[in-house]
VOLOVEX-61497 format. One line per 8 residues: their letters; for each residue x, y, z negated of C-alpha. Coordinates in steps of 0.05 Angstrom, whole numbers. Each point is the difference from the previous one (the first is absolute). Layout:
<torbas>
A = X Y Z  ...
</torbas>
This chain:
<torbas>
MSAAGAAP = 368 -589 413  -71 -12 -22  -19 -14 -71  23 -66 -32  27 -24 67  -70 -10 29  -11 4 74  -22 72 14
RLALRAVA = -73 18 12  25 62 36  69 11 31  22 63 36  66 9 37  28 65 28  -68 32 9  4 70 31
KRFGETRA = -48 54 23  9 69 31  -49 56 14  33 39 56  65 26 -27  -18 -17 -72  24 -66 -29  -52 -25 -49
LGDVALEV = 32 -68 -10  70 -19 18  17 -69 -28  -49 -31 -48  8 -70 -29  -50 -29 -49  -21 -68 -27  -61 -16 -42
APGEVHAV = -15 -69 -28  -69 -31 -9  -30 23 -65  51 55 -9  -15 72 -19  53 40 36  9 75 -11  18 44 60
LGENGAGK = 32 63 -26  27 65 29  -8 74 1  -54 33 42  21 -3 73  44 -61 -12  -41 -41 50  -45 -40 -47
STLMRILA = -66 21 33  27 -13 70  23 -69 -20  -68 -17 -31  -37 25 61  43 -46 44  -16 -59 -46  -74 18 3
GALASDAG = -2 4 76  -11 75 4  69 11 32  47 -43 42  73 -3 -18  53 18 51  50 -53 -20  10 -57 -49
TMALDGRP = -39 -62 -17  -56 -18 -49  -22 -69 -23  -61 -20 -41  5 -69 -32  56 -18 48  -38 21 63  13 62 43
YAPRTPHD = -45 57 -23  -14 60 45  -72 25 -10  -24 46 55  -58 28 -40  -23 3 -73  -52 -53 19  57 -46 20
ARAAGVVL = 34 11 -66  -63 -13 -41  -13 -63 41  69 -23 -20  -15 15 -73  39 65 -6  -40 56 -33  24 71 -13
IHQELALA = -34 46 -51  21 71 13  11 52 -54  -48 45 40  -63 -41 2  -29 -26 65  -73 -7 -17  -63 17 38
PHLSVAEN = -33 49 -49  -69 -3 34  -4 -76 -8  -19 -38 -63  49 -33 -48  -19 -69 27  8 22 72  69 28 -14
VCLGNEPR = 22 -62 -38  -21 -46 56  16 47 58  20 -41 61  -17 -64 -36  -75 7 -10  -43 -62 -12  -55 -9 51
RGVLLDRP = -61 -41 15  5 -7 74  7 72 26  -29 31 -64  38 24 -60  -11 -46 -61  -8 53 -54  -9 -47 -59
ALHARARA = 64 -36 19  34 67 13  -18 25 -70  20 -67 -33  68 1 34  11 72 -20  -19 -13 -72  49 -58 -3
ALAQVGRA = 56 44 27  -18 58 -46  1 -47 -60  72 -16 16  19 74 -10  -43 9 -62  -57 38 33  -55 -54 4
ELDPARRV = -49 53 -25  7 44 62  -63 1 41  19 -33 67  -54 42 34  29 67 -24  33 45 52  76 1 -8
GELPLADR = 2 75 12  -38 9 -66  52 -36 -42  56 33 -40  70 -8 29  20 -55 -49  -59 -44 19  12 12 74
QLVEIARA = 71 -25 -9  -26 -63 -34  -49 -12 57  59 3 48  38 -52 -42  -63 -43 -4  -5 0 76  70 -29 5
LALETRLL = -15 -53 -52  -62 -21 39  45 -25 55  45 -62 1  63 39 -12  71 -29 4  38 66 -5  -32 59 -37
ILDEPTSS = 33 68 9  -18 51 -54  22 72 12  -6 40 -65  -63 -38 -21  -4 29 -70  5 74 19  -73 12 -18
LARADVAH = -11 -53 -53  -8 5 -75  47 -40 -43  -52 -54 -14  -13 -7 75  75 -5 12  6 -56 -51  -58 -37 32
LFTRIRAL = 30 9 70  67 -27 -24  -35 -61 -30  -34 -12 67  65 9 39  35 -51 -45  -58 -48 10  7 7 76
AARGVSVL = 75 -11 -5  -12 -62 -42  -43 -27 58  58 11 49  -20 68 28  61 44 13  -5 73 -19  40 60 25
YISHVLEE = -9 54 -52  17 73 14  0 47 -59  37 61 -25  -17 -18 -72  59 -42 -20  -33 -23 -64  -51 -36 44
VFALATRF = 54 -29 43  36 -32 -59  -66 -24 -30  -24 -35 62  54 -17 51  58 -50 -5  42 23 59  11 64 39
TVLRDGVS = 25 31 64  22 72 5  -6 40 65  40 64 10  -2 40 65  -34 -57 36  51 -53 -21  -6 -55 -52
VASGELAS = 59 17 -46  -12 -46 -60  -41 -60 -23  2 -47 -58  -30 -21 -66  -34 54 -41  23 -33 -64  71 23 15
ETQASLVR = -20 73 12  -20 60 -41  -43 59 19  62 44 5  35 -50 46  -60 -5 46  -6 76 4  74 4 20
RMAGREVG = -11 -53 53  -61 37 28  30 69 -1  72 -18 17  19 51 -54  -8 16 -73  -69 32 -8  18 34 -66
ELYPRSPS = -45 15 -58  -72 -19 18  -36 47 -48  38 66 -6  -24 48 -54  27 71 1  -8 44 -61  -61 44 3
VPGEVVLR = -43 45 -44  -73 -1 21  -27 69 20  -69 29 11  -63 -42 6  -19 -8 73  -56 -50 -7  -51 -7 -56
LERLAGAR = -59 -47 -1  -53 1 -53  -47 -61 0  -2 -2 76  -47 -51 31  -9 -19 73  -61 -24 38  16 -72 -21
LPLDASLE = 71 2 -29  34 24 -41  -49 2 -58  40 45 -47  70 28 14  36 53 -40  74 19 8  51 56 6
LRRGEVLG = 57 -1 49  58 50 -2  54 22 48  62 -41 -5  -39 -62 -22  -18 -68 29  -65 -26 -30  -14 -73 16
IAGLIGAG = -68 -32 2  -4 -75 -12  -60 -46 4  -30 -59 35  -24 4 72  -71 27 -1  9 38 -65  -9 67 35
RTELLRAL = 72 24 9  -5 11 75  -69 31 -7  29 50 -49  54 23 48  -50 4 57  -46 43 -42  57 46 -18
FGLAPVRT = 17 9 74  -71 13 22  -10 -67 35  -53 -22 -51  -52 40 -38  8 23 -72  -65 -12 -38  16 32 -67
GALRMLAL = 58 28 -40  50 57 7  57 1 50  55 53 1  54 -8 52  55 50 18  -30 62 32  -54 -39 35
EGPRQPRA = -48 44 40  -58 -15 45  -38 -65 10  22 -66 -29  25 -27 66  67 -31 21  16 60 45  -7 47 -60
RWHSGVGF = 43 -47 -42  57 1 50  -2 76 3  0 5 -76  63 -43 -4  -29 -69 -13  20 -61 41  -30 -70 0
LSEDRKGE = 31 -66 20  -53 -53 14  11 -74 -18  -33 -17 67  57 19 46  -29 -31 62  -73 19 -10  6 73 -21
GLALARSV = 72 17 -21  27 10 70  -22 14 71  33 -62 29  -8 20 73  32 68 -11  75 14 -4  43 5 -61
AENLALPM = 6 75 10  -76 9 7  -13 -39 -63  49 42 -39  -33 64 25  -73 -19 -12  -9 40 -65  33 62 30
LARVARRG = -20 2 72  -15 75 -4  74 12 -15  25 -36 61  -54 17 51  2 62 44  -68 25 21  -28 -68 -17
VLNPGELA = 50 -38 43  51 -48 -30  71 1 26  29 -71 0  71 27 -2  -15 42 -61  -35 -59 -34  61 -44 12
RRAAPWIE = 48 55 -25  -39 7 -65  -5 -75 -9  74 -14 10  25 19 -70  -55 -40 -34  14 -61 42  74 6 -19
RLGVRCAS = -14 15 -74  -46 -60 -9  39 -46 45  -59 -15 46  22 -52 52  -31 22 65  22 9 72  -18 74 -3
ARQAVGAL = -49 48 -32  -45 -12 60  -8 -75 -14  -69 -23 -20  -5 -14 -75  -37 -64 15  64 -28 32  40 7 -64
SGGNQQKV = 8 -52 -55  -46 5 -60  54 29 -44  19 53 50  -73 18 8  -3 10 -75  61 46 3  -36 42 53
ALARLLAA = -61 5 -45  44 23 -58  39 48 44  -65 35 19  -10 20 -73  72 26 -4  -5 37 66  -64 34 -24
EVDLLLLD = 37 24 -62  -55 -20 -48  7 12 -75  -46 -56 -24  9 -70 29  -56 -51 -7  33 -66 16  -41 -64 6
EPTRGVDV = 45 -62 3  58 38 33  46 -61 7  -51 -51 24  33 -43 53  67 36 -7  67 -36 -7  44 6 -62
GAKAEIYR = 49 48 32  -56 46 24  -33 -5 -69  64 26 -32  0 58 49  -73 16 -16  14 -2 -74  58 49 10
WIDTLARR = -46 47 39  -52 -2 -55  53 14 -52  28 58 40  -67 30 17  -27 -3 -71  60 9 -46  46 43 43
EGKAVLLV = -48 39 44  -56 7 -51  -56 -32 39  -54 -42 -34  -13 -73 18  -62 -42 -16  19 -72 16  -47 -59 6
SSYLPELL = 35 -67 4  -17 -73 -12  74 -17 -8  13 8 -74  77 3 3  -8 58 48  -44 39 -48  46 -15 -59
GVADRIAV = 61 19 40  -25 64 33  -53 32 -44  10 47 -59  -69 -16 -28  -50 -55 18  -76 -3 -8  -40 -63 11
MTRGVLGA = -67 -3 35  -47 -54 -24  -68 -11 33  -3 71 24  23 34 -65  69 32 -3  36 -9 -66  45 51 -32
ARPVTQWD = 69 10 32  58 -22 -44  75 8 9  30 -56 42  43 -21 -59  -63 -22 -36  -19 -49 54  24 -67 26
EHALLLAA = -31 -48 51  -37 -39 -54  -31 62 -30  -20 26 68  -34 -66 18  -37 -2 -67  -25 71 11  -20 -14 72
TGASA = -42 -60 -19  -31 35 -59  30 -49 -49  28 20 -68  72 -13 -19
</torbas>
């Protein structure tokens, strides 16, 4: 039933979808009331993205019925869905990077004077939408491709708010946002709900779900298996419903004695960021780096991996030889996991096996020719070890769910047998069950196998649960690393904002 007995804004009955022999959705039922924030939960591969694409008109269901405000709803295209007031904001952004902020916000709904574009009205409409997401100061004429990832995500949200929306679908909308931006977004979502807009909210961060939503539906293996009031649930109970099993301890911590120093920075500075970074990282240790978005954390990892220049400072890393380039890093035992999985973390058009082999093609090629069978054979144990859900090792990575894509990106580092792992937001867009697996891998790699892990994360419970020591980057300057026992979320936030306790 919908919230408070209200007639449902959205009602789904027995919705199903297959892709060849693969069942993506089997029997999905869902009701959302006007003005309700409803969480859709499930592990990666549970069918959430398929369901949202059906609602947004990107896919057609094979069976079942959908109704919007009591009328049959079956959009044939995304344009049909938007015309009906249903807007989907993907986790992976769908912006035109070569267009301006204003052009993206008003894309498909541009104001005109006759046949000509009305640019003053375009900019005014964009500013009004940007103000709703706390970014009124963004230049509407600026090219979207020049913006940082967090601002691009806010432009996407502003575009949805510029429309007359009845049902807003948000797929991991906070994955690239700082805490202050998350708080502002939640305020805006609550304001929309108060005006009667219904919100379907997809997130793997259960703290967000409890803070924002009132009701939930859980999908597992393409079927809706539970729904109800969030007030009667706990995080542990929701995890059990999503996984269909006990997940176990979320943050394992095996005993370990740190070994030799494998990375030492002395006042390292990049072309723009970081401004000043010094640290030591040893084998058997997980060193976490906290900080606000834009503080320079990602730029530090990219400089270490040779993806960004080092302007000044000393850098000593393993037995690094040759030029400061990613290829040399791989060969010296250093692996990097990018936060931008879609843009640069994976070759989406290539197979799972090919992605796993990218850092070590010379090992699997004979006379410069790759053997698909050998690639698949080498990939099989990693697919099994990390629990990657795919039809086969030959399936294109782009066809996998976001969480399974992330597993492939992580498996590449393990398959390359690196000794130093540079991980930038390793659990972004990953469900709770998969997060627990990733944390176990990190624990095993560092504390049992003696590898070294440098971990950047915006999720403070993750840093506090996984890291041995944490350093905070503030406005480009990396503070001293301290044992994790000396930190809590409040202290990390104070350090990140440059405030004093």
